[in-house]
py3Dmol code that shows the C-alpha trace and the ligand (Angstrom):
import py3Dmol

protein = """\
ATOM      1  CA  MET A   1     144.181 154.472 113.698  1.00  0.00           C
ATOM      2  CA  PRO A   2     144.432 150.599 113.142  1.00  0.00           C
ATOM      3  CA  LYS A   3     142.315 148.589 115.541  1.00  0.00           C
ATOM      4  CA  LYS A   4     144.425 147.143 118.398  1.00  0.00           C
ATOM      5  CA  PRO A   5     143.871 143.312 118.336  1.00  0.00           C
ATOM      6  CA  ALA A   6     141.446 142.207 120.920  1.00  0.00           C
ATOM      7  CA  SER A   7     143.994 139.932 122.500  1.00  0.00           C
ATOM      8  CA  ARG A   8     145.942 142.965 123.740  1.00  0.00           C
ATOM      9  CA  ARG A   9     143.055 144.931 125.216  1.00  0.00           C
ATOM     10  CA  SER A  10     139.788 144.342 127.099  1.00  0.00           C
ATOM     11  CA  LEU A  11     136.865 143.121 125.038  1.00  0.00           C
ATOM     12  CA  VAL A  12     134.339 145.772 124.304  1.00  0.00           C
ATOM     13  CA  SER A  13     130.574 145.171 124.337  1.00  0.00           C
ATOM     14  CA  VAL A  14     127.887 147.445 123.270  1.00  0.00           C
ATOM     15  CA  VAL A  15     124.429 146.750 124.856  1.00  0.00           C
ATOM     16  CA  THR A  16     121.496 148.577 123.298  1.00  0.00           C
ATOM     17  CA  GLY A  17     118.669 148.734 125.796  1.00  0.00           C
ATOM     18  CA  GLY A  18     121.364 148.664 128.497  1.00  0.00           C
ATOM     19  CA  ALA A  19     119.253 150.382 131.052  1.00  0.00           C
ATOM     20  CA  GLY A  20     116.363 148.021 130.642  1.00  0.00           C
ATOM     21  CA  PHE A  21     115.364 145.050 132.886  1.00  0.00           C
ATOM     22  CA  LEU A  22     117.400 142.379 130.988  1.00  0.00           C
ATOM     23  CA  GLY A  23     120.002 144.803 129.347  1.00  0.00           C
ATOM     24  CA  SER A  24     121.085 145.997 132.679  1.00  0.00           C
ATOM     25  CA  HIS A  25     121.530 142.495 134.101  1.00  0.00           C
ATOM     26  CA  LEU A  26     123.588 141.684 131.009  1.00  0.00           C
ATOM     27  CA  VAL A  27     125.757 144.735 131.560  1.00  0.00           C
ATOM     28  CA  ASP A  28     126.489 143.604 135.068  1.00  0.00           C
ATOM     29  CA  LEU A  29     127.577 140.107 133.916  1.00  0.00           C
ATOM     30  CA  LEU A  30     129.833 141.577 131.140  1.00  0.00           C
ATOM     31  CA  LEU A  31     131.562 143.854 133.516  1.00  0.00           C
ATOM     32  CA  GLU A  32     132.047 141.072 136.025  1.00  0.00           C
ATOM     33  CA  ARG A  33     133.508 138.914 133.174  1.00  0.00           C
ATOM     34  CA  GLY A  34     135.953 141.824 132.248  1.00  0.00           C
ATOM     35  CA  HIS A  35     134.366 143.501 129.224  1.00  0.00           C
ATOM     36  CA  LYS A  36     134.242 147.191 128.810  1.00  0.00           C
ATOM     37  CA  VAL A  37     130.694 148.084 128.302  1.00  0.00           C
ATOM     38  CA  ILE A  38     128.931 150.798 126.519  1.00  0.00           C
ATOM     39  CA  ALA A  39     125.105 150.860 127.326  1.00  0.00           C
ATOM     40  CA  ILE A  40     122.878 152.764 124.952  1.00  0.00           C
ATOM     41  CA  ASP A  41     119.296 153.397 125.824  1.00  0.00           C
ATOM     42  CA  ASN A  42     116.741 156.183 125.122  1.00  0.00           C
ATOM     43  CA  LEU A  43     115.047 155.464 128.556  1.00  0.00           C
ATOM     44  CA  VAL A  44     111.636 155.223 127.084  1.00  0.00           C
ATOM     45  CA  THR A  45     111.106 151.938 128.976  1.00  0.00           C
ATOM     46  CA  GLY A  46     114.432 151.516 130.586  1.00  0.00           C
ATOM     47  CA  SER A  47     115.509 153.431 133.652  1.00  0.00           C
ATOM     48  CA  ILE A  48     118.661 155.065 134.969  1.00  0.00           C
ATOM     49  CA  GLY A  49     117.882 153.417 138.269  1.00  0.00           C
ATOM     50  CA  ASN A  50     118.835 150.046 136.766  1.00  0.00           C
ATOM     51  CA  ILE A  51     122.391 151.215 136.108  1.00  0.00           C
ATOM     52  CA  ALA A  52     122.776 153.774 138.937  1.00  0.00           C
ATOM     53  CA  HIS A  53     125.106 151.313 140.804  1.00  0.00           C
ATOM     54  CA  LEU A  54     127.475 151.500 137.860  1.00  0.00           C
ATOM     55  CA  GLY A  55     128.163 155.253 138.111  1.00  0.00           C
ATOM     56  CA  GLY A  56     131.857 155.819 138.251  1.00  0.00           C
ATOM     57  CA  VAL A  57     132.803 152.106 137.495  1.00  0.00           C
ATOM     58  CA  ARG A  58     135.743 151.874 135.198  1.00  0.00           C
ATOM     59  CA  GLY A  59     135.040 150.318 131.966  1.00  0.00           C
ATOM     60  CA  PHE A  60     131.389 151.430 131.914  1.00  0.00           C
ATOM     61  CA  LYS A  61     129.881 154.156 129.823  1.00  0.00           C
ATOM     62  CA  PHE A  62     126.237 155.195 129.223  1.00  0.00           C
ATOM     63  CA  ILE A  63     124.976 156.918 126.145  1.00  0.00           C
ATOM     64  CA  GLN A  64     121.400 158.139 126.077  1.00  0.00           C
ATOM     65  CA  GLN A  65     120.381 157.631 122.504  1.00  0.00           C
ATOM     66  CA  ASP A  66     117.574 156.277 120.438  1.00  0.00           C
ATOM     67  CA  VAL A  67     119.136 153.318 118.500  1.00  0.00           C
ATOM     68  CA  THR A  68     116.886 153.937 115.479  1.00  0.00           C
ATOM     69  CA  GLU A  69     119.341 156.932 114.766  1.00  0.00           C
ATOM     70  CA  PHE A  70     122.913 156.285 113.493  1.00  0.00           C
ATOM     71  CA  ILE A  71     125.126 154.961 116.232  1.00  0.00           C
ATOM     72  CA  PHE A  72     128.659 156.438 116.179  1.00  0.00           C
ATOM     73  CA  LEU A  73     131.301 154.987 118.417  1.00  0.00           C
ATOM     74  CA  ASP A  74     134.809 156.046 118.091  1.00  0.00           C
ATOM     75  CA  MET A  75     136.440 152.915 119.496  1.00  0.00           C
ATOM     76  CA  PRO A  76     136.855 149.205 118.646  1.00  0.00           C
ATOM     77  CA  VAL A  77     133.862 147.075 119.393  1.00  0.00           C
ATOM     78  CA  ASP A  78     133.918 143.160 119.792  1.00  0.00           C
ATOM     79  CA  PHE A  79     130.244 142.402 120.569  1.00  0.00           C
ATOM     80  CA  VAL A  80     126.914 144.047 119.913  1.00  0.00           C
ATOM     81  CA  TRP A  81     123.976 142.897 122.074  1.00  0.00           C
ATOM     82  CA  HIS A  82     120.826 144.260 120.665  1.00  0.00           C
ATOM     83  CA  PHE A  83     118.283 144.418 123.528  1.00  0.00           C
ATOM     84  CA  ALA A  84     116.540 147.699 122.843  1.00  0.00           C
ATOM     85  CA  SER A  85     112.740 147.389 122.630  1.00  0.00           C
ATOM     86  CA  PRO A  86     109.623 147.884 124.642  1.00  0.00           C
ATOM     87  CA  ALA A  87     108.883 144.253 125.753  1.00  0.00           C
ATOM     88  CA  SER A  88     105.863 144.119 127.944  1.00  0.00           C
ATOM     89  CA  PRO A  89     102.473 143.989 126.209  1.00  0.00           C
ATOM     90  CA  ILE A  90     101.139 147.263 127.784  1.00  0.00           C
ATOM     91  CA  ASP A  91     104.273 148.955 126.739  1.00  0.00           C
ATOM     92  CA  TYR A  92     104.185 147.894 123.148  1.00  0.00           C
ATOM     93  CA  LEU A  93     100.443 148.534 122.989  1.00  0.00           C
ATOM     94  CA  ASP A  94     101.225 152.054 124.190  1.00  0.00           C
ATOM     95  CA  LEU A  95     104.212 152.546 121.794  1.00  0.00           C
ATOM     96  CA  PRO A  96     103.374 150.514 118.661  1.00  0.00           C
ATOM     97  CA  ILE A  97     105.337 152.656 116.339  1.00  0.00           C
ATOM     98  CA  GLN A  98     108.410 152.937 118.490  1.00  0.00           C
ATOM     99  CA  THR A  99     108.237 149.196 118.929  1.00  0.00           C
ATOM    100  CA  LEU A 100     108.108 148.622 115.056  1.00  0.00           C
ATOM    101  CA  LYS A 101     110.913 151.121 114.606  1.00  0.00           C
ATOM    102  CA  VAL A 102     113.329 149.830 117.061  1.00  0.00           C
ATOM    103  CA  GLY A 103     112.806 146.242 115.743  1.00  0.00           C
ATOM    104  CA  SER A 104     113.294 147.290 112.288  1.00  0.00           C
ATOM    105  CA  LEU A 105     115.420 150.572 112.006  1.00  0.00           C
ATOM    106  CA  GLY A 106     117.086 149.987 115.339  1.00  0.00           C
ATOM    107  CA  THR A 107     118.128 146.584 114.304  1.00  0.00           C
ATOM    108  CA  HIS A 108     119.328 147.796 111.129  1.00  0.00           C
ATOM    109  CA  LYS A 109     121.600 150.345 112.968  1.00  0.00           C
ATOM    110  CA  ALA A 110     122.794 147.828 115.406  1.00  0.00           C
ATOM    111  CA  LEU A 111     123.771 145.460 112.679  1.00  0.00           C
ATOM    112  CA  GLY A 112     125.384 148.233 110.689  1.00  0.00           C
ATOM    113  CA  LEU A 113     127.560 148.947 113.688  1.00  0.00           C
ATOM    114  CA  ALA A 114     128.447 145.327 114.141  1.00  0.00           C
ATOM    115  CA  LYS A 115     129.409 145.071 110.358  1.00  0.00           C
ATOM    116  CA  HIS A 116     131.473 148.413 110.481  1.00  0.00           C
ATOM    117  CA  LYS A 117     133.392 147.217 113.594  1.00  0.00           C
ATOM    118  CA  ALA A 118     133.644 143.486 112.486  1.00  0.00           C
ATOM    119  CA  ALA A 119     131.940 142.721 115.824  1.00  0.00           C
ATOM    120  CA  ARG A 120     129.856 139.737 116.714  1.00  0.00           C
ATOM    121  CA  PHE A 121     126.068 140.612 116.903  1.00  0.00           C
ATOM    122  CA  LEU A 122     123.369 138.977 119.138  1.00  0.00           C
ATOM    123  CA  LEU A 123     119.690 139.799 118.643  1.00  0.00           C
ATOM    124  CA  ALA A 124     117.364 139.597 121.671  1.00  0.00           C
ATOM    125  CA  SER A 125     114.349 137.956 119.981  1.00  0.00           C
ATOM    126  CA  THR A 126     111.349 136.421 121.686  1.00  0.00           C
ATOM    127  CA  SER A 127     108.905 133.605 122.074  1.00  0.00           C
ATOM    128  CA  GLU A 128     106.344 136.079 120.713  1.00  0.00           C
ATOM    129  CA  ILE A 129     107.648 135.179 117.167  1.00  0.00           C
ATOM    130  CA  TYR A 130     105.648 131.868 117.632  1.00  0.00           C
ATOM    131  CA  GLY A 131     102.523 133.922 118.185  1.00  0.00           C
ATOM    132  CA  ASP A 132      99.682 131.859 119.595  1.00  0.00           C
ATOM    133  CA  PRO A 133     101.555 128.615 119.002  1.00  0.00           C
ATOM    134  CA  LEU A 134      99.975 125.540 117.374  1.00  0.00           C
ATOM    135  CA  VAL A 135     103.102 123.472 118.306  1.00  0.00           C
ATOM    136  CA  HIS A 136     103.676 122.773 122.041  1.00  0.00           C
ATOM    137  CA  PRO A 137     106.349 122.947 123.480  1.00  0.00           C
ATOM    138  CA  GLN A 138     107.841 125.438 120.971  1.00  0.00           C
ATOM    139  CA  THR A 139     110.912 124.246 119.139  1.00  0.00           C
ATOM    140  CA  GLU A 140     113.066 126.579 117.207  1.00  0.00           C
ATOM    141  CA  ASP A 141     111.997 125.022 113.800  1.00  0.00           C
ATOM    142  CA  TYR A 142     108.328 126.033 114.418  1.00  0.00           C
ATOM    143  CA  TRP A 143     107.422 129.094 112.198  1.00  0.00           C
ATOM    144  CA  GLY A 144     104.703 130.404 114.448  1.00  0.00           C
ATOM    145  CA  ASN A 145     101.137 131.497 114.302  1.00  0.00           C
ATOM    146  CA  VAL A 146     101.044 135.352 114.375  1.00  0.00           C
ATOM    147  CA  ASN A 147      98.366 137.822 113.620  1.00  0.00           C
ATOM    148  CA  PRO A 148     100.159 140.630 111.859  1.00  0.00           C
ATOM    149  CA  ILE A 149      97.416 143.210 112.275  1.00  0.00           C
ATOM    150  CA  GLY A 150      96.424 142.358 115.853  1.00  0.00           C
ATOM    151  CA  LEU A 151      97.454 144.517 118.810  1.00  0.00           C
ATOM    152  CA  ARG A 152     100.485 142.367 119.504  1.00  0.00           C
ATOM    153  CA  GLY A 153     101.575 142.440 115.762  1.00  0.00           C
ATOM    154  CA  CYS A 154     103.793 145.479 116.307  1.00  0.00           C
ATOM    155  CA  TYR A 155     106.050 143.543 118.655  1.00  0.00           C
ATOM    156  CA  ASP A 156     105.770 140.073 117.090  1.00  0.00           C
ATOM    157  CA  GLU A 157     106.375 141.257 113.531  1.00  0.00           C
ATOM    158  CA  ALA A 158     109.142 143.703 114.411  1.00  0.00           C
ATOM    159  CA  LYS A 159     111.011 140.786 116.070  1.00  0.00           C
ATOM    160  CA  ARG A 160     110.344 138.500 113.091  1.00  0.00           C
ATOM    161  CA  PHE A 161     111.649 141.181 110.878  1.00  0.00           C
ATOM    162  CA  ALA A 162     114.680 141.754 113.086  1.00  0.00           C
ATOM    163  CA  GLU A 163     115.408 137.958 112.828  1.00  0.00           C
ATOM    164  CA  ALA A 164     115.096 138.098 109.077  1.00  0.00           C
ATOM    165  CA  LEU A 165     117.485 141.104 108.860  1.00  0.00           C
ATOM    166  CA  THR A 166     119.942 139.433 111.127  1.00  0.00           C
ATOM    167  CA  MET A 167     120.077 136.374 108.967  1.00  0.00           C
ATOM    168  CA  ALA A 168     120.488 138.491 105.945  1.00  0.00           C
ATOM    169  CA  TYR A 169     123.403 140.364 107.404  1.00  0.00           C
ATOM    170  CA  HIS A 170     124.875 137.020 108.266  1.00  0.00           C
ATOM    171  CA  ARG A 171     124.313 135.591 104.797  1.00  0.00           C
ATOM    172  CA  GLU A 172     125.090 138.635 102.729  1.00  0.00           C
ATOM    173  CA  HIS A 173     127.758 140.572 104.731  1.00  0.00           C
ATOM    174  CA  GLY A 174     129.227 137.600 106.778  1.00  0.00           C
ATOM    175  CA  VAL A 175     128.503 139.263 110.013  1.00  0.00           C
ATOM    176  CA  GLU A 176     128.777 136.722 112.830  1.00  0.00           C
ATOM    177  CA  THR A 177     125.297 136.712 114.252  1.00  0.00           C
ATOM    178  CA  ARG A 178     123.404 134.990 117.057  1.00  0.00           C
ATOM    179  CA  ILE A 179     119.558 134.905 117.773  1.00  0.00           C
ATOM    180  CA  VAL A 180     118.112 134.162 121.106  1.00  0.00           C
ATOM    181  CA  ARG A 181     114.387 133.692 121.496  1.00  0.00           C
ATOM    182  CA  ILE A 182     113.642 134.781 125.065  1.00  0.00           C
ATOM    183  CA  PHE A 183     110.660 133.246 126.901  1.00  0.00           C
ATOM    184  CA  ASN A 184     109.037 134.880 129.901  1.00  0.00           C
ATOM    185  CA  THR A 185     111.598 136.048 132.302  1.00  0.00           C
ATOM    186  CA  TYR A 186     111.341 137.757 135.655  1.00  0.00           C
ATOM    187  CA  GLY A 187     113.417 139.161 138.510  1.00  0.00           C
ATOM    188  CA  PRO A 188     114.546 142.387 140.179  1.00  0.00           C
ATOM    189  CA  ARG A 189     114.419 145.590 138.011  1.00  0.00           C
ATOM    190  CA  MET A 190     111.149 144.736 136.329  1.00  0.00           C
ATOM    191  CA  ARG A 191     108.877 147.949 136.588  1.00  0.00           C
ATOM    192  CA  LEU A 192     106.176 147.531 139.199  1.00  0.00           C
ATOM    193  CA  ASN A 193     103.680 148.850 136.644  1.00  0.00           C
ATOM    194  CA  ASP A 194     104.963 147.230 133.548  1.00  0.00           C
ATOM    195  CA  GLY A 195     101.794 145.178 133.314  1.00  0.00           C
ATOM    196  CA  ARG A 196     103.447 141.756 133.008  1.00  0.00           C
ATOM    197  CA  VAL A 197     102.064 139.022 135.074  1.00  0.00           C
ATOM    198  CA  VAL A 198     104.881 138.724 137.561  1.00  0.00           C
ATOM    199  CA  PRO A 199     105.149 142.366 138.625  1.00  0.00           C
ATOM    200  CA  ALA A 200     101.306 142.689 138.414  1.00  0.00           C
ATOM    201  CA  PHE A 201     100.682 139.666 140.717  1.00  0.00           C
ATOM    202  CA  LEU A 202     103.481 140.467 143.090  1.00  0.00           C
ATOM    203  CA  SER A 203     102.639 144.144 143.590  1.00  0.00           C
ATOM    204  CA  GLN A 204      98.913 143.174 144.059  1.00  0.00           C
ATOM    205  CA  ALA A 205      99.798 140.325 146.556  1.00  0.00           C
ATOM    206  CA  LEU A 206     102.347 142.503 148.492  1.00  0.00           C
ATOM    207  CA  GLN A 207      99.523 145.055 149.067  1.00  0.00           C
ATOM    208  CA  ASN A 208      96.946 142.355 149.784  1.00  0.00           C
ATOM    209  CA  LYS A 209      95.037 143.523 146.757  1.00  0.00           C
ATOM    210  CA  ARG A 210      93.064 141.078 144.510  1.00  0.00           C
ATOM    211  CA  LEU A 211      95.224 139.373 141.896  1.00  0.00           C
ATOM    212  CA  THR A 212      93.889 140.064 138.355  1.00  0.00           C
ATOM    213  CA  VAL A 213      93.828 136.836 136.455  1.00  0.00           C
ATOM    214  CA  PHE A 214      92.955 137.399 132.807  1.00  0.00           C
ATOM    215  CA  GLY A 215      90.449 135.143 131.040  1.00  0.00           C
ATOM    216  CA  ASP A 216      89.780 131.873 132.977  1.00  0.00           C
ATOM    217  CA  GLY A 217      93.465 131.602 133.909  1.00  0.00           C
ATOM    218  CA  SER A 218      93.966 128.368 131.983  1.00  0.00           C
ATOM    219  CA  GLN A 219      96.545 129.883 129.566  1.00  0.00           C
ATOM    220  CA  THR A 220     100.087 128.791 130.396  1.00  0.00           C
ATOM    221  CA  ARG A 221     103.532 130.396 130.662  1.00  0.00           C
ATOM    222  CA  SER A 222     106.868 129.229 132.114  1.00  0.00           C
ATOM    223  CA  PHE A 223     109.059 131.680 133.970  1.00  0.00           C
ATOM    224  CA  CYS A 224     112.905 131.929 133.867  1.00  0.00           C
ATOM    225  CA  TYR A 225     114.912 133.843 136.488  1.00  0.00           C
ATOM    226  CA  CYS A 226     116.733 136.721 134.855  1.00  0.00           C
ATOM    227  CA  LEU A 227     120.340 135.588 135.974  1.00  0.00           C
ATOM    228  CA  ASP A 228     119.721 132.140 134.565  1.00  0.00           C
ATOM    229  CA  LEU A 229     118.522 133.661 131.325  1.00  0.00           C
ATOM    230  CA  ILE A 230     121.592 136.029 131.058  1.00  0.00           C
ATOM    231  CA  GLU A 231     124.013 133.120 131.567  1.00  0.00           C
ATOM    232  CA  GLY A 232     122.399 131.319 128.646  1.00  0.00           C
ATOM    233  CA  ILE A 233     122.561 134.315 126.436  1.00  0.00           C
ATOM    234  CA  TYR A 234     126.303 134.893 127.183  1.00  0.00           C
ATOM    235  CA  ARG A 235     126.878 131.238 126.312  1.00  0.00           C
ATOM    236  CA  LEU A 236     125.021 131.657 123.083  1.00  0.00           C
ATOM    237  CA  MET A 237     127.058 134.739 121.986  1.00  0.00           C
ATOM    238  CA  MET A 238     130.370 132.824 122.769  1.00  0.00           C
ATOM    239  CA  SER A 239     129.107 129.737 120.748  1.00  0.00           C
ATOM    240  CA  ASN A 240     129.198 129.374 117.100  1.00  0.00           C
ATOM    241  CA  THR A 241     125.560 128.906 116.087  1.00  0.00           C
ATOM    242  CA  PRO A 242     123.912 131.569 113.924  1.00  0.00           C
ATOM    243  CA  TYR A 243     120.578 129.847 114.174  1.00  0.00           C
ATOM    244  CA  PRO A 244     117.938 130.863 116.792  1.00  0.00           C
ATOM    245  CA  VAL A 245     118.166 129.245 120.222  1.00  0.00           C
ATOM    246  CA  ASN A 246     115.246 129.204 122.771  1.00  0.00           C
ATOM    247  CA  ILE A 247     116.282 130.410 126.281  1.00  0.00           C
ATOM    248  CA  GLY A 248     113.720 129.997 129.007  1.00  0.00           C
ATOM    249  CA  ASN A 249     112.535 127.710 131.799  1.00  0.00           C
ATOM    250  CA  PRO A 250     110.357 124.795 130.617  1.00  0.00           C
ATOM    251  CA  GLN A 251     108.446 124.506 133.954  1.00  0.00           C
ATOM    252  CA  GLU A 252     104.926 125.442 132.875  1.00  0.00           C
ATOM    253  CA  PHE A 253     102.106 126.912 134.922  1.00  0.00           C
ATOM    254  CA  THR A 254      98.539 127.964 134.196  1.00  0.00           C
ATOM    255  CA  MET A 255      98.066 131.638 135.200  1.00  0.00           C
ATOM    256  CA  LEU A 256      95.635 130.451 137.924  1.00  0.00           C
ATOM    257  CA  GLU A 257      98.210 128.129 139.438  1.00  0.00           C
ATOM    258  CA  PHE A 258     100.687 130.940 139.123  1.00  0.00           C
ATOM    259  CA  ALA A 259      98.431 133.285 141.033  1.00  0.00           C
ATOM    260  CA  ARG A 260      98.020 130.859 143.800  1.00  0.00           C
ATOM    261  CA  GLU A 261     101.788 130.274 143.908  1.00  0.00           C
ATOM    262  CA  VAL A 262     102.386 134.081 144.341  1.00  0.00           C
ATOM    263  CA  ILE A 263      99.879 134.253 147.120  1.00  0.00           C
ATOM    264  CA  ARG A 264     101.574 131.334 148.851  1.00  0.00           C
ATOM    265  CA  ALA A 265     105.048 132.749 148.373  1.00  0.00           C
ATOM    266  CA  THR A 266     104.194 136.312 149.644  1.00  0.00           C
ATOM    267  CA  GLY A 267     101.974 134.998 152.448  1.00  0.00           C
ATOM    268  CA  ALA A 268      99.278 137.529 151.129  1.00  0.00           C
ATOM    269  CA  ARG A 269      95.452 137.566 152.134  1.00  0.00           C
ATOM    270  CA  SER A 270      94.621 138.329 148.552  1.00  0.00           C
ATOM    271  CA  LYS A 271      91.747 136.914 146.551  1.00  0.00           C
ATOM    272  CA  ILE A 272      91.688 136.303 142.908  1.00  0.00           C
ATOM    273  CA  VAL A 273      89.538 138.283 140.455  1.00  0.00           C
ATOM    274  CA  PHE A 274      88.996 137.400 136.787  1.00  0.00           C
ATOM    275  CA  LYS A 275      89.369 140.077 134.098  1.00  0.00           C
ATOM    276  CA  PRO A 276      88.938 139.841 130.228  1.00  0.00           C
ATOM    277  CA  LEU A 277      91.624 138.088 128.321  1.00  0.00           C
ATOM    278  CA  PRO A 278      93.653 140.560 126.216  1.00  0.00           C
ATOM    279  CA  GLU A 279      93.378 140.165 122.415  1.00  0.00           C
ATOM    280  CA  ASP A 280      95.547 137.414 120.918  1.00  0.00           C
ATOM    281  CA  ASP A 281      96.916 136.378 124.288  1.00  0.00           C
ATOM    282  CA  PRO A 282      98.763 133.112 123.554  1.00  0.00           C
ATOM    283  CA  LYS A 283      96.988 130.124 125.081  1.00  0.00           C
ATOM    284  CA  GLN A 284     100.162 128.090 125.819  1.00  0.00           C
ATOM    285  CA  ARG A 285     103.795 128.696 125.980  1.00  0.00           C
ATOM    286  CA  ARG A 286     106.715 126.581 126.966  1.00  0.00           C
ATOM    287  CA  PRO A 287     110.169 126.417 125.457  1.00  0.00           C
ATOM    288  CA  ASP A 288     111.770 123.263 124.143  1.00  0.00           C
ATOM    289  CA  ILE A 289     115.271 123.899 125.320  1.00  0.00           C
ATOM    290  CA  THR A 290     117.028 120.854 123.824  1.00  0.00           C
ATOM    291  CA  ARG A 291     119.049 123.052 121.498  1.00  0.00           C
ATOM    292  CA  ALA A 292     120.361 125.125 124.374  1.00  0.00           C
ATOM    293  CA  ARG A 293     121.116 122.069 126.426  1.00  0.00           C
ATOM    294  CA  THR A 294     122.982 120.376 123.540  1.00  0.00           C
ATOM    295  CA  LEU A 295     124.777 123.345 121.958  1.00  0.00           C
ATOM    296  CA  LEU A 296     125.389 125.465 125.067  1.00  0.00           C
ATOM    297  CA  GLY A 297     125.360 122.983 127.939  1.00  0.00           C
ATOM    298  CA  TRP A 298     122.744 125.446 129.559  1.00  0.00           C
ATOM    299  CA  SER A 299     119.684 124.783 131.480  1.00  0.00           C
ATOM    300  CA  PRO A 300     118.065 126.966 134.201  1.00  0.00           C
ATOM    301  CA  ALA A 301     119.484 126.406 137.670  1.00  0.00           C
ATOM    302  CA  ILE A 302     117.279 128.685 139.824  1.00  0.00           C
ATOM    303  CA  PRO A 303     114.063 127.222 141.014  1.00  0.00           C
ATOM    304  CA  LEU A 304     110.920 129.417 140.965  1.00  0.00           C
ATOM    305  CA  SER A 305     110.802 129.530 144.674  1.00  0.00           C
ATOM    306  CA  ASP A 306     114.267 130.979 144.981  1.00  0.00           C
ATOM    307  CA  GLY A 307     113.728 133.311 142.090  1.00  0.00           C
ATOM    308  CA  LEU A 308     110.473 134.578 143.522  1.00  0.00           C
ATOM    309  CA  GLU A 309     111.993 135.100 146.962  1.00  0.00           C
ATOM    310  CA  LYS A 310     114.686 137.432 145.435  1.00  0.00           C
ATOM    311  CA  THR A 311     111.989 139.237 143.318  1.00  0.00           C
ATOM    312  CA  ILE A 312     109.616 139.617 146.222  1.00  0.00           C
ATOM    313  CA  ALA A 313     112.407 141.228 148.271  1.00  0.00           C
ATOM    314  CA  TYR A 314     113.018 143.764 145.478  1.00  0.00           C
ATOM    315  CA  PHE A 315     109.366 144.657 145.003  1.00  0.00           C
ATOM    316  CA  ARG A 316     108.710 144.922 148.612  1.00  0.00           C
ATOM    317  CA  LYS A 317     111.526 147.412 148.970  1.00  0.00           C
ATOM    318  CA  LYS A 318     110.136 149.366 145.882  1.00  0.00           C
ATOM    319  CA  ILE A 319     106.592 149.478 147.199  1.00  0.00           C
ATOM    320  CA  PHE A 320     107.627 150.368 150.733  1.00  0.00           C
ATOM    321  CA  SER A 321     109.954 153.138 149.622  1.00  0.00           C
ATOM    322  CA  SER A 322     107.448 154.611 147.071  1.00  0.00           C
ATOM    323  CA  SER A 323     104.626 154.577 149.583  1.00  0.00           C
ATOM    324  CA  LYS A 324     106.887 156.301 152.226  1.00  0.00           C
ATOM    325  CA  SER A 325     107.838 158.963 149.753  1.00  0.00           C
ATOM    326  CA  GLY A 326     104.152 159.353 148.709  1.00  0.00           C
ATOM    327  CA  ARG A 327     104.605 158.070 145.220  1.00  0.00           C
ATOM    328  CA  SER A 328     102.307 155.448 143.882  1.00  0.00           C
TER     329      SER A 328
END
"""
ligand_1 = """\
25
LIG
N 98.106 138.094 132.961
C 97.065 138.029 133.962
N 96.944 138.961 134.794
C 97.745 140.227 134.715
C 98.817 140.355 133.840
C 98.905 139.238 132.865
O 96.444 136.996 134.122
O 97.522 141.073 135.618
C 98.205 136.985 132.077
C 98.172 137.413 130.482
O 96.889 137.410 130.023
C 99.130 136.293 129.955
C 100.070 135.895 131.038
O 99.521 136.399 132.282
O 98.254 135.179 129.676
C 101.527 136.467 130.829
O 101.312 137.813 130.483
P 102.540 138.821 130.391
O 101.970 140.205 130.120
O 103.450 138.754 131.609
O 103.394 138.417 129.130
P 103.066 137.477 127.829
O 103.407 136.243 128.144
O 101.601 137.581 127.462
O 103.810 138.349 126.759
"""
view = py3Dmol.view(width=600, height=400)
view.addModel(protein, "pdb")
view.setStyle({"model": 0}, {"cartoon": {"style": "trace"}})
view.addModel(ligand_1, "xyz")
view.setStyle({"model": 1}, {"stick": {}})
view.zoomTo()
view.show()
């Protein structure tokens, strides 16, 4: 059957990793903006709970599938958003081969789908492609400082490969592609135990436990609220730039400063305890977002205090309901 022109039907988006933290927020935004959405997720790190509110919503469909396998969809597709991947250090240390496979084979399948459907493709890449950066803040033209055989190499190199494959499909097959380099992001739907610093500190603080600062806490990160980030990514997909764009919040903190901020924001009585720094932990990270500002007219709008407040409310509920039901 010939494809009905997109102007006479709703736009169709496929979101791989659509039950994940960021994937599910993207699904919500796309549905709000009138897209039909097909979320694909193998639920290895994603969760049905993140999309449970969409049960029965018209225009939304969930397929439980590993995207390293052939993706068959019997319908027109306008946009493929490739978000599937473990993304927290403890997840990809626990799942190094799945991480490499989804970044390589999964990206291949997702690009193949976009090519077959003549859809536009966006790769969710990462600030990890800069490794332990020697340029600060990180601009998109910096090539990075990655240890390919270190414990983080499975994620960093998978994403670097994914960027290379995306550019190859763009140059060789003329697929319209976009690459977003996502910096540290936080918000509701992060897993309490995903090991990243925001859920770790928040769940510790909300239970008045000690906050585990790794190393001496002088390493820096900058945190973007999830809805700010998703808006930037949506604008990137709708723009016309095939080259990578950093999306993140340039407000930079040391991890020690951040721990103190979490204690303040939660009103916790927690102390801080220092733990060993994980291997290859980047010493500094802050996005240069000049490109996003110029090309997309985007910059983050939600201050850390507001984002933390929403995230604290989410985690408080999670911790309270799991302790009531006896789960840890
Ligand atoms: N970190 C920490 N305590 C924790 C978890 C993480 O001090 O309980 C540090 C970690 O060493 C890193 C920063 O917080 O320097 C951000 O870690 P995260 O795992 O959130 O992501 P990354 O930016 O390293 O990918």
